[in-house]
VMD Tcl script that draws the C-alpha trace (Angstrom):
set ca {
  {-0.07 0.04 0.05}
  {1.42 3.40 -0.99}
  {1.34 5.72 1.93}
  {3.19 8.79 0.67}
  {0.56 11.23 -0.55}
  {1.02 14.36 -2.52}
  {-2.15 16.46 -2.64}
  {-2.55 19.53 -4.89}
  {-5.38 22.02 -5.14}
  {-5.71 24.08 -8.30}
  {-3.65 27.33 -8.21}
  {-6.27 30.24 -8.01}
  {-5.54 33.08 -10.52}
  {-4.39 36.16 -8.62}
  {-6.59 38.71 -10.30}
  {-9.56 38.40 -8.03}
  {-10.92 37.19 -4.71}
  {-11.72 33.54 -3.99}
  {-15.50 32.79 -3.93}
  {-17.39 29.75 -2.60}
  {-17.53 28.23 -6.00}
  {-13.77 27.73 -5.88}
  {-13.99 26.40 -2.41}
  {-16.64 23.71 -3.44}
  {-14.64 22.81 -6.48}
  {-11.21 22.22 -5.23}
  {-10.14 23.53 -1.96}
  {-12.61 22.23 0.65}
  {-12.63 18.66 -0.76}
  {-8.89 18.59 -0.76}
  {-8.68 19.94 2.74}
  {-11.18 17.44 4.06}
  {-9.26 14.55 2.43}
  {-5.91 15.78 3.76}
  {-7.18 16.20 7.26}
  {-8.66 12.73 7.22}
  {-5.36 11.20 5.93}
  {-3.45 13.03 8.72}
  {-5.78 11.56 11.27}
  {-4.75 8.15 9.71}
  {-1.09 9.06 10.36}
  {-0.24 8.87 6.55}
  {2.84 10.77 5.24}
  {1.16 13.60 3.20}
  {1.78 17.08 1.99}
  {-0.79 19.54 0.71}
  {0.49 22.16 -1.76}
  {-1.05 25.10 -3.48}
  {-0.30 28.74 -4.37}
  {-1.23 31.67 -6.51}
  {-1.09 31.57 -10.25}
  {0.38 35.03 -10.99}
  {1.27 35.42 -14.66}
  {-0.71 36.00 -17.93}
  {-2.43 38.69 -19.84}
  {-5.47 39.17 -17.48}
  {-3.06 40.33 -14.72}
  {-1.26 42.69 -17.01}
  {-4.58 44.19 -18.18}
  {-5.79 44.68 -14.68}
  {-2.53 46.49 -13.88}
  {-2.89 48.76 -16.89}
  {-6.55 49.59 -16.00}
  {-5.52 50.72 -12.58}
  {-2.20 52.30 -13.65}
  {-0.23 50.02 -11.17}
  {2.36 47.30 -11.70}
  {1.42 43.73 -12.06}
  {3.13 43.04 -8.72}
  {0.73 45.33 -6.97}
  {-2.10 43.36 -8.45}
  {-0.84 39.91 -7.48}
  {0.29 41.05 -4.05}
  {-3.23 42.32 -3.33}
  {-5.00 39.20 -4.25}
  {-2.34 36.65 -3.20}
  {-2.31 37.88 0.40}
  {-6.08 38.49 0.59}
  {-6.78 34.97 -0.66}
  {-4.26 33.36 1.58}
  {-5.83 35.13 4.50}
  {-9.31 33.92 3.38}
  {-8.04 30.30 3.11}
  {-6.48 30.52 6.61}
  {-9.78 31.81 8.16}
  {-11.74 29.07 6.49}
  {-9.39 26.41 7.85}
  {-7.87 25.27 4.58}
  {-4.69 23.62 5.87}
  {-2.12 23.87 3.12}
  {1.41 22.79 4.05}
  {2.46 25.61 1.81}
  {0.67 28.23 -0.07}
  {3.27 29.65 -2.57}
  {3.19 31.86 -5.56}
  {4.41 31.57 -9.16}
  {6.19 34.88 -9.04}
  {8.75 33.47 -6.66}
  {12.27 32.93 -7.95}
  {12.23 29.24 -7.18}
  {9.13 28.87 -9.58}
  {10.87 30.84 -12.39}
  {13.92 28.58 -12.07}
  {11.92 25.38 -11.87}
  {9.86 26.38 -14.87}
  {12.86 27.37 -17.01}
  {14.65 24.02 -16.08}
  {11.59 22.13 -17.15}
  {11.43 24.05 -20.45}
  {15.18 23.46 -21.02}
  {14.70 19.67 -20.53}
  {12.27 19.51 -23.34}
  {14.23 21.98 -25.47}
  {17.47 19.93 -25.06}
  {15.65 16.80 -26.04}
  {14.49 18.48 -29.24}
  {10.86 17.83 -28.32}
  {9.68 21.33 -28.78}
  {8.47 22.53 -32.17}
  {9.38 26.04 -33.42}
  {6.64 27.65 -35.60}
  {6.55 31.07 -37.13}
  {3.05 32.57 -37.20}
  {1.47 36.01 -38.03}
  {0.44 38.03 -35.18}
  {-0.71 41.61 -34.55}
  {2.02 44.07 -33.65}
  {1.61 47.63 -32.30}
  {4.23 49.93 -33.64}
  {3.28 52.53 -30.91}
  {3.47 49.99 -28.09}
  {6.50 48.32 -29.63}
  {5.24 44.85 -28.77}
  {3.20 41.92 -30.25}
  {-0.40 41.89 -28.97}
  {-1.63 38.76 -27.28}
  {-5.31 38.01 -27.76}
  {-6.58 39.92 -24.71}
  {-4.62 43.02 -25.65}
  {-6.61 43.42 -28.83}
  {-10.17 44.68 -29.26}
  {-12.15 44.98 -32.50}
  {-15.36 44.02 -34.37}
  {-16.56 40.52 -34.13}
  {-16.67 38.92 -37.70}
  {-19.62 36.77 -36.66}
  {-22.14 39.24 -35.00}
  {-20.59 42.64 -35.57}
  {-20.14 43.52 -31.83}
  {-17.53 46.37 -31.78}
  {-15.79 45.43 -28.53}
  {-15.01 41.76 -29.06}
  {-11.77 40.54 -27.51}
  {-9.00 38.81 -29.35}
  {-9.82 35.45 -27.91}
  {-13.64 35.62 -27.64}
  {-16.77 37.75 -28.49}
  {-18.64 38.33 -25.22}
  {-21.75 39.22 -27.31}
  {-22.20 36.00 -29.35}
  {-19.75 33.70 -27.55}
  {-17.71 33.00 -30.67}
  {-14.08 31.82 -30.07}
  {-11.80 34.07 -32.02}
  {-8.11 34.81 -32.77}
  {-6.85 38.42 -32.91}
  {-6.28 38.20 -36.77}
  {-10.00 37.45 -37.24}
  {-11.10 40.76 -35.66}
  {-12.26 43.56 -37.94}
  {-10.86 47.05 -37.23}
  {-8.53 45.71 -34.43}
  {-7.16 48.17 -31.89}
  {-4.51 47.95 -29.16}
  {-6.15 47.93 -25.66}
  {-2.90 49.50 -24.36}
  {-2.70 52.59 -26.61}
  {-5.63 52.45 -29.06}
  {-2.93 52.00 -31.81}
  {-4.03 50.11 -34.98}
  {-1.72 47.07 -35.16}
  {-0.03 45.65 -38.12}
  {0.63 42.03 -39.06}
  {4.10 40.64 -38.38}
  {5.54 37.25 -38.00}
  {6.82 35.84 -34.73}
  {8.34 32.56 -33.78}
  {7.07 30.61 -30.75}
  {7.66 27.15 -29.25}
  {4.91 24.52 -29.24}
  {4.50 21.41 -27.12}
  {3.84 18.28 -29.29}
  {0.71 17.33 -27.46}
  {-0.69 15.41 -30.40}
  {2.21 12.89 -30.28}
  {1.26 12.00 -26.67}
  {-2.33 11.15 -27.33}
  {-1.75 7.31 -27.54}
  {0.14 7.27 -24.33}
  {-2.42 9.41 -22.58}
  {-5.34 7.26 -23.74}
  {-3.59 4.19 -22.49}
  {-2.88 5.72 -19.16}
  {-6.41 7.08 -18.61}
  {-7.86 3.71 -19.67}
  {-6.27 2.09 -16.62}
  {-7.92 4.47 -14.20}
  {-11.03 2.46 -13.49}
  {-11.77 4.48 -10.22}
  {-11.70 7.88 -11.83}
  {-14.93 9.89 -11.89}
  {-17.06 9.50 -15.03}
  {-17.05 13.22 -15.59}
  {-13.26 13.30 -15.87}
  {-12.99 10.25 -18.06}
  {-15.79 11.43 -20.36}
  {-14.16 14.87 -20.68}
  {-10.89 13.38 -21.71}
  {-12.47 10.99 -24.22}
  {-14.14 13.92 -25.87}
  {-10.82 15.56 -26.41}
  {-9.32 12.37 -27.62}
  {-12.23 11.92 -30.04}
  {-11.58 15.33 -31.74}
  {-7.82 14.71 -31.58}
  {-5.28 16.52 -29.51}
  {-3.40 19.42 -31.21}
  {0.08 20.87 -30.51}
  {-0.14 23.83 -28.12}
  {2.04 27.05 -28.08}
  {4.10 27.18 -24.82}
  {5.69 30.69 -25.35}
  {4.01 34.12 -25.92}
  {5.16 37.54 -26.75}
  {4.63 39.26 -23.52}
  {6.57 41.23 -20.83}
  {4.91 39.72 -17.66}
  {5.86 36.07 -16.94}
  {8.68 33.45 -16.73}
  {11.25 34.45 -19.39}
  {12.10 31.83 -22.05}
  {15.59 30.59 -21.11}
  {17.11 30.23 -24.60}
  {18.97 32.63 -26.85}
  {17.24 35.10 -29.25}
  {13.99 34.92 -27.41}
  {13.83 38.39 -25.99}
  {10.35 39.60 -25.21}
  {8.99 36.07 -24.91}
  {7.64 34.32 -21.79}
  {6.56 30.77 -21.11}
  {2.81 30.48 -21.55}
  {1.03 30.66 -18.24}
  {-0.90 27.38 -18.96}
  {2.39 25.57 -19.23}
  {4.24 26.98 -16.22}
  {1.38 27.29 -13.72}
  {1.07 23.46 -13.03}
  {4.84 23.33 -12.64}
  {3.96 25.52 -9.63}
  {3.09 22.37 -7.75}
  {6.60 21.17 -8.11}
  {8.25 24.55 -7.19}
  {5.96 24.85 -4.17}
  {7.07 21.38 -2.99}
  {10.72 22.45 -3.44}
  {10.02 25.57 -1.40}
  {8.31 23.63 1.29}
  {11.27 21.33 1.95}
  {13.69 24.19 1.76}
  {11.71 25.77 4.53}
  {11.77 22.40 6.47}
  {15.53 22.28 6.04}
  {15.52 19.04 3.81}
  {15.73 20.56 0.38}
  {16.30 17.30 -1.42}
  {13.29 15.62 -0.02}
  {10.97 17.18 -2.62}
  {12.06 14.53 -5.11}
  {10.56 11.62 -2.90}
  {7.12 13.11 -3.62}
  {7.59 13.74 -7.25}
  {9.93 11.13 -8.49}
  {9.49 7.97 -6.41}
  {7.00 5.41 -7.65}
  {5.36 4.79 -4.28}
  {3.98 8.25 -4.17}
  {0.27 8.76 -4.64}
  {-0.48 12.19 -6.34}
  {-3.98 13.50 -6.27}
  {-5.15 16.67 -7.93}
  {-8.24 18.33 -6.61}
  {-9.83 20.66 -9.26}
  {-12.98 22.06 -10.65}
  {-14.32 20.57 -13.89}
  {-13.12 23.60 -15.93}
  {-9.53 22.62 -15.10}
  {-9.79 18.95 -16.25}
  {-7.90 19.49 -19.64}
  {-4.83 20.93 -17.90}
  {-4.64 18.27 -15.15}
  {-5.75 15.10 -16.90}
  {-4.20 15.67 -20.35}
  {-1.74 18.57 -20.63}
  {0.27 18.38 -17.38}
  {0.58 14.46 -17.55}
  {1.88 14.80 -21.08}
  {4.36 17.28 -19.89}
  {5.51 15.05 -17.14}
  {5.74 12.12 -19.60}
  {7.84 14.22 -21.88}
  {10.18 15.38 -19.19}
  {10.52 11.92 -17.62}
  {11.24 10.91 -14.03}
  {8.09 12.23 -12.55}
  {5.11 10.30 -11.02}
  {1.74 10.84 -12.66}
  {-1.51 11.49 -10.87}
  {-3.22 8.62 -9.19}
  {-6.65 10.38 -9.16}
  {-8.13 13.68 -10.30}
  {-11.41 13.92 -8.46}
  {-12.82 16.88 -10.26}
  {-16.03 18.52 -8.87}
  {-18.88 20.16 -10.92}
  {-19.99 23.76 -10.23}
  {-21.57 25.23 -7.17}
  {-24.36 27.62 -8.43}
  {-25.98 30.61 -6.70}
  {-29.61 31.30 -7.54}
  {-29.27 28.81 -10.43}
  {-26.35 30.58 -12.08}
  {-22.65 29.59 -11.93}
  {-20.53 31.45 -9.40}
  {-18.10 33.55 -11.58}
  {-15.24 35.70 -10.58}
  {-15.04 37.47 -13.92}
  {-18.77 38.24 -13.95}
  {-18.88 39.27 -10.27}
  {-21.57 36.68 -9.60}
  {-20.46 34.98 -6.27}
  {-19.99 34.98 -2.55}
  {-16.42 36.08 -1.68}
  {-14.87 33.86 1.09}
  {-13.14 36.88 2.69}
  {-16.66 38.27 3.30}
  {-18.49 35.16 4.32}
  {-15.86 34.21 7.02}
  {-16.36 37.53 8.64}
  {-20.15 37.09 8.90}
  {-20.40 33.31 9.75}
  {-18.68 30.66 11.77}
  {-16.25 29.27 9.21}
  {-17.27 25.70 10.29}
  {-20.81 26.40 9.40}
  {-19.72 27.61 5.95}
  {-17.49 24.50 5.53}
  {-20.41 22.14 6.66}
  {-22.99 23.84 4.48}
  {-20.71 23.52 1.29}
  {-19.52 20.08 2.20}
  {-23.12 18.72 2.59}
  {-24.01 20.19 -0.81}
  {-20.72 19.46 -2.56}
  {-21.16 19.17 -6.34}
  {-19.35 15.85 -6.59}
  {-21.24 14.41 -9.60}
  {-23.51 17.21 -10.87}
  {-23.88 21.03 -10.27}
  {-25.52 22.00 -6.89}
  {-26.93 25.19 -5.54}
  {-25.95 27.28 -2.58}
  {-28.41 29.48 -0.64}
  {-28.30 31.30 2.62}
  {-31.54 29.59 3.77}
  {-29.78 26.29 3.29}
  {-26.78 27.39 5.38}
  {-29.19 28.68 8.07}
  {-30.99 25.30 8.03}
  {-27.71 23.30 8.16}
  {-26.67 25.28 11.23}
  {-29.93 25.32 13.14}
  {-31.39 21.96 12.27}
  {-28.34 19.84 11.98}
  {-25.18 21.30 13.59}
  {-27.00 22.89 16.51}
  {-29.91 20.49 16.89}
  {-27.93 17.24 16.59}
  {-24.19 17.60 17.23}
  {-24.28 20.64 19.46}
  {-27.24 19.51 21.36}
  {-25.65 16.18 22.17}
  {-22.31 17.77 23.31}
  {-24.08 20.44 25.40}
  {-26.60 18.24 27.18}
  {-23.83 15.74 28.11}
  {-21.48 18.39 29.45}
  {-24.18 20.26 31.31}
  {-25.26 17.11 33.04}
  {-21.77 16.10 33.99}
  {-21.01 19.62 35.25}
  {-24.15 19.85 37.42}
  {-24.39 16.24 38.75}
  {-20.69 15.19 38.82}
  {-19.01 18.22 40.11}
  {-17.72 19.40 36.64}
  {-15.67 16.11 36.28}
  {-15.72 13.07 34.05}
  {-17.36 10.34 36.07}
  {-15.27 7.26 36.67}
  {-16.17 4.00 34.90}
  {-16.31 0.94 37.08}
  {-17.95 -1.61 34.81}
  {-15.91 -3.35 32.08}
  {-18.97 -3.94 29.94}
  {-18.84 -1.75 26.80}
  {-22.24 -0.60 25.49}
  {-23.33 -1.67 22.01}
  {-23.12 1.89 20.76}
  {-19.35 1.79 20.62}
  {-19.45 -1.22 18.25}
  {-21.86 0.90 16.01}
  {-19.41 3.81 16.15}
  {-16.53 1.44 15.14}
  {-18.62 0.20 12.19}
  {-19.52 3.72 11.18}
  {-15.80 4.56 11.28}
  {-15.16 1.94 8.56}
  {-17.94 3.19 6.46}
  {-16.79 6.79 6.65}
  {-13.26 5.83 6.01}
  {-14.36 4.03 2.74}
  {-16.35 7.16 1.72}
  {-13.29 9.36 2.19}
  {-11.00 7.03 0.30}
  {-13.48 7.10 -2.69}
  {-13.85 10.93 -2.50}
  {-17.48 10.62 -1.44}
  {-17.43 13.50 0.94}
  {-21.14 14.07 1.16}
  {-21.71 10.55 2.11}
  {-18.85 10.71 4.59}
  {-20.45 13.69 6.29}
  {-23.93 12.14 6.53}
  {-22.51 8.92 8.00}
  {-20.56 11.02 10.53}
  {-23.67 12.93 11.54}
  {-25.34 9.45 12.00}
  {-23.00 8.95 14.97}
  {-24.28 12.14 16.48}
  {-27.86 11.08 15.94}
  {-27.21 7.72 17.57}
  {-25.46 9.52 20.46}
  {-28.60 11.57 21.13}
  {-30.67 8.47 21.08}
  {-28.41 6.72 23.46}
  {-28.64 9.58 25.95}
  {-32.47 9.72 25.63}
  {-32.90 5.92 25.94}
  {-30.46 5.76 28.91}
  {-32.51 8.40 30.87}
  {-29.60 9.51 33.11}
  {-31.97 11.98 34.81}
  {-33.91 9.09 36.18}
  {-31.09 6.74 36.91}
  {-29.23 9.19 39.01}
  {-31.94 9.07 41.64}
  {-31.55 5.36 42.26}
  {-27.99 4.47 41.08}
  {-25.54 7.31 40.84}
  {-22.66 4.98 39.84}
  {-24.67 3.59 36.90}
  {-25.60 7.12 35.90}
  {-21.92 7.98 36.06}
  {-21.22 5.21 33.61}
  {-23.84 6.54 31.22}
  {-22.36 10.10 31.33}
  {-18.89 8.67 30.95}
  {-20.09 6.73 27.89}
  {-21.52 10.01 26.47}
  {-18.37 11.91 27.03}
  {-16.28 9.22 25.44}
  {-18.62 9.44 22.42}
  {-18.16 13.14 22.34}
  {-14.31 12.64 22.08}
  {-14.94 10.16 19.19}
  {-17.21 12.77 17.52}
  {-14.44 15.44 17.92}
  {-12.20 13.18 15.82}
  {-14.89 12.12 13.35}
  {-16.07 15.64 12.54}
  {-12.65 17.25 12.36}
  {-11.98 16.87 8.62}
  {-15.11 19.00 7.91}
  {-15.38 21.28 10.97}
  {-11.96 21.44 12.46}
  {-12.57 24.51 14.66}
  {-15.50 22.89 16.41}
  {-13.44 19.78 16.90}
  {-10.80 21.83 18.77}
  {-13.62 23.40 20.99}
  {-15.02 19.94 21.89}
  {-11.56 18.86 22.97}
  {-11.23 21.91 25.24}
  {-14.60 21.36 26.85}
  {-13.58 17.67 27.55}
  {-10.35 18.84 29.18}
  {-8.49 16.58 26.69}
  {-5.27 17.03 24.83}
  {-4.57 15.63 21.29}
  {-2.67 12.51 22.50}
  {-5.53 10.29 21.35}
  {-6.66 12.43 18.47}
  {-6.22 9.72 15.76}
  {-8.72 8.03 13.44}
  {-8.07 4.63 15.04}
  {-9.22 6.02 18.44}
  {-12.86 6.57 17.23}
  {-15.07 4.36 19.37}
  {-12.46 3.85 22.04}
  {-12.60 4.78 25.73}
  {-9.79 7.28 26.16}
  {-11.03 9.79 28.69}
  {-9.84 9.40 32.24}
  {-12.42 9.51 35.09}
  {-11.97 12.52 37.49}
  {-10.69 14.84 34.73}
  {-11.88 18.39 35.12}
  {-14.12 19.48 32.33}
  {-13.33 22.75 30.55}
  {-15.69 25.71 30.16}
  {-18.77 24.92 28.16}
  {-19.95 26.96 25.22}
  {-22.69 26.91 22.73}
  {-20.98 25.43 19.67}
  {-23.61 26.64 17.14}
  {-25.72 29.64 18.14}
  {-28.93 29.92 16.09}
  {-28.51 31.81 12.84}
  {-31.23 34.37 11.92}
  {-31.43 35.70 8.41}
  {-33.23 38.94 7.60}
  {-36.90 38.27 6.96}
  {-38.16 38.72 3.47}
  {-40.81 41.42 3.30}
  {-44.09 39.99 2.15}
  {-47.43 41.69 1.80}
  {-49.98 39.96 4.05}
  {-53.72 39.97 3.39}
  {-55.67 39.74 6.63}
  {-59.28 38.85 6.67}
  {-61.30 40.84 9.36}
  {-62.74 38.21 11.61}
  {-63.49 38.12 15.30}
  {-60.53 37.27 17.57}
  {-58.06 37.23 14.60}
  {-54.82 39.08 14.97}
  {-52.37 40.53 12.41}
  {-49.15 38.71 11.63}
  {-47.22 41.73 13.12}
  {-49.02 41.12 16.43}
  {-48.01 37.47 16.44}
  {-44.44 38.39 15.63}
  {-44.27 40.22 18.93}
  {-44.37 36.94 20.71}
  {-40.89 35.26 20.64}
  {-41.08 31.57 21.10}
  {-37.91 29.49 21.61}
  {-36.70 26.07 22.68}
  {-35.13 25.69 26.15}
  {-33.64 22.78 28.06}
  {-34.54 22.33 31.74}
  {-31.26 22.17 33.63}
  {-32.72 22.22 37.10}
  {-36.20 21.56 38.62}
  {-37.57 21.69 42.17}
  {-40.85 21.96 43.86}
  {-41.98 25.40 45.20}
  {-42.42 25.11 49.06}
  {-46.10 25.42 50.19}
  {-47.47 25.15 46.66}
  {-49.21 22.04 45.09}
  {-49.21 23.53 41.66}
  {-45.90 25.28 41.09}
  {-42.44 24.04 40.03}
  {-39.39 26.30 39.89}
  {-37.54 25.47 36.74}
  {-34.04 26.72 35.67}
  {-33.83 26.67 31.79}
  {-31.07 27.23 29.33}
  {-32.18 29.01 26.18}
  {-29.21 29.48 23.83}
  {-26.56 31.50 25.69}
  {-28.83 32.65 28.51}
  {-30.39 31.00 31.56}
  {-33.90 31.83 33.00}
  {-35.99 31.00 35.97}
  {-39.53 30.02 35.17}
  {-42.36 29.32 37.70}
  {-44.66 26.84 36.06}
  {-48.08 25.74 37.29}
  {-47.45 22.05 36.32}
  {-46.65 20.36 39.58}
  {-49.91 18.43 39.61}
  {-49.06 16.83 36.26}
  {-45.15 16.53 36.32}
  {-42.61 15.91 39.03}
  {-39.37 17.95 39.09}
  {-37.50 14.80 38.07}
  {-39.68 14.34 34.99}
  {-38.87 17.82 33.76}
  {-35.11 17.55 34.18}
  {-33.26 17.62 30.83}
  {-36.62 18.04 28.86}
  {-36.35 20.39 25.91}
  {-39.47 22.68 26.07}
  {-40.98 25.58 24.14}
  {-41.14 28.91 26.11}
  {-42.32 32.40 25.58}
  {-38.90 34.10 25.67}
  {-39.88 37.81 25.75}
  {-42.48 37.76 28.50}
  {-42.13 40.50 31.06}
  {-41.07 39.13 34.47}
  {-43.75 38.41 37.08}
  {-43.78 37.20 40.64}
  {-45.54 34.08 41.81}
  {-45.43 33.18 45.61}
  {-42.60 35.73 45.88}
  {-40.51 34.09 43.09}
  {-39.67 35.92 39.91}
  {-40.72 34.06 36.72}
  {-38.99 35.22 33.48}
  {-40.97 33.28 30.93}
  {-43.79 30.88 30.37}
  {-43.87 27.18 29.25}
  {-46.19 26.12 26.44}
  {-48.54 23.34 27.23}
  {-51.76 21.75 25.87}
  {-54.69 20.67 28.04}
  {-57.28 18.16 27.16}
  {-59.78 16.49 29.47}
  {-58.20 18.09 32.42}
  {-54.77 16.68 31.73}
  {-51.82 18.99 31.09}
  {-49.14 18.17 28.57}
  {-46.05 20.34 28.30}
  {-45.03 20.99 24.66}
  {-41.62 19.41 24.26}
  {-39.31 18.71 21.30}
  {-37.16 15.72 20.47}
  {-33.40 15.56 21.00}
  {-32.55 16.82 17.52}
  {-33.47 20.45 18.24}
  {-31.10 22.36 20.33}
  {-32.07 24.91 23.08}
  {-32.22 28.39 21.89}
  {-33.88 27.55 18.63}
  {-36.54 30.03 17.37}
  {-40.02 28.59 17.07}
  {-42.26 30.03 14.45}
}
mol new
graphics top color blue
foreach p $ca { graphics top sphere $p radius 0.5 }
foreach p [lrange $ca 0 end-1] q [lrange $ca 1 end] { graphics top cylinder $p $q radius 0.2 }
display resetview
């Protein structure tokens, strides 16, 4: 079994900010996979960096009258910061403007040049006498020969969508100076991609476990036939061509950008003080290399880059390229160039980054395009993270703190409950999902552990057991805290910040923080618990304004009147009878981040013990009132039929503090 893993995520182009579409396509799946593999103690590195050359960056610089370096610095550091805040755990986030990348790319070019693999072709191009330069496609603007649009680019008409070349444009103009260019000849180097088609077809044929979208995409290119591709351009900004008589030429960005994975790996091991170790990951056959990309990058990672590595020789090829489809917003593709998207730098300032990670992961476009919405993010937080995972952790810790002196109860019995066998079996299922890049399935199976944990707590009824057998109750709570530790490990690939918080609450270090420890009893009885916190506060989105039609009938109220009443879920953390009263119970409830005292007239129907740990619905904005000298800060909801009172309660999958509407 190969255990050395080299994971790459597509190099984002440094002319704009990262949005959630990029995250769903390449960076989150890669990070989840890497975090899982680190838990399995596998030897792994995760490399990425900014792609910082090309005409788009030059054009941006010209528009702003700044240098290309100012453009790439702005977006490189902003995107690096956004990745950090979202918890994308690169071993290195490099950049292609670094000297080591220029040198690595030039050495790669020279390897092919010295082997006489590169083809030199002289072609006609547009040249600006005023600018003293050849004009690459995006430096030219003119009239589209297909639809007549007068501001068509040299590579594409944005009006009719036609693919173009600069020479096809009518009335071409330089976008730099407005000069009318002339036609001149220029020599450039081409990579013989066509010659590598048979090798590539044979290589991809053996990849039975690749996603069908990747294989089908490649087969489509093979069917039409691969064509040789230019690997140099007449530009100022980029990696200079390292051969004589090539002044004013740079290596084409599509060619040198993937070499950025190699140069980033070199840079990483220089930083670690073992500069030669990079070759173990790139040149030794027992390396497993995996490229995480969006589907618009398949051609470069599944066809072009492998052909380049084949031509160079001595490099490993990718074991897998699990490309994702697109994440859409309101049914339209998230697009940096069109300004349609949700920027990561903004969303991490507004929401818990783990909620963003969870929402994207649970809706990841693994096999087809998927849609993102704020309502779905809200639902994922309130109805899943808070109601299932957060609820279990909180109720367990609150019980341990209140009934066992803020310590982990000590286990006496050697009998292990069946739930731990279930957790072990789930661990194997989740592991298989991750190894097959099925991240949505892995997340759902992980949350099934949290669902089972809530059921175990409910079925065990520790609030009843403690009255007759404190030791047995201690065993139940010990079990639940052990399960909480297993959950901290299991959820960490997707929601790592929350995982860290759970460990702190449990008073546990990372000694046993390994995949193999899921389902194991690792917490020591008597350990002091840390400070508890609400892991996932309820998210409220601004309500959409809707016109309401109200029919005038007796006793009917307007919707605005009803909205004045705030209903919320709350968990009863303490209950006791009110002295000298047959009807009243004094309840202490926890509602989100606050605690309240409620005096409820339910003692003839419920004992104090029956109310403990029950999740109820309360009126949360009621003015305080006094009953028998005690302040009541809210009111329970209850139903009464045939003289019997039934408190409205909710199941264990809804956390306290949830809004009821």
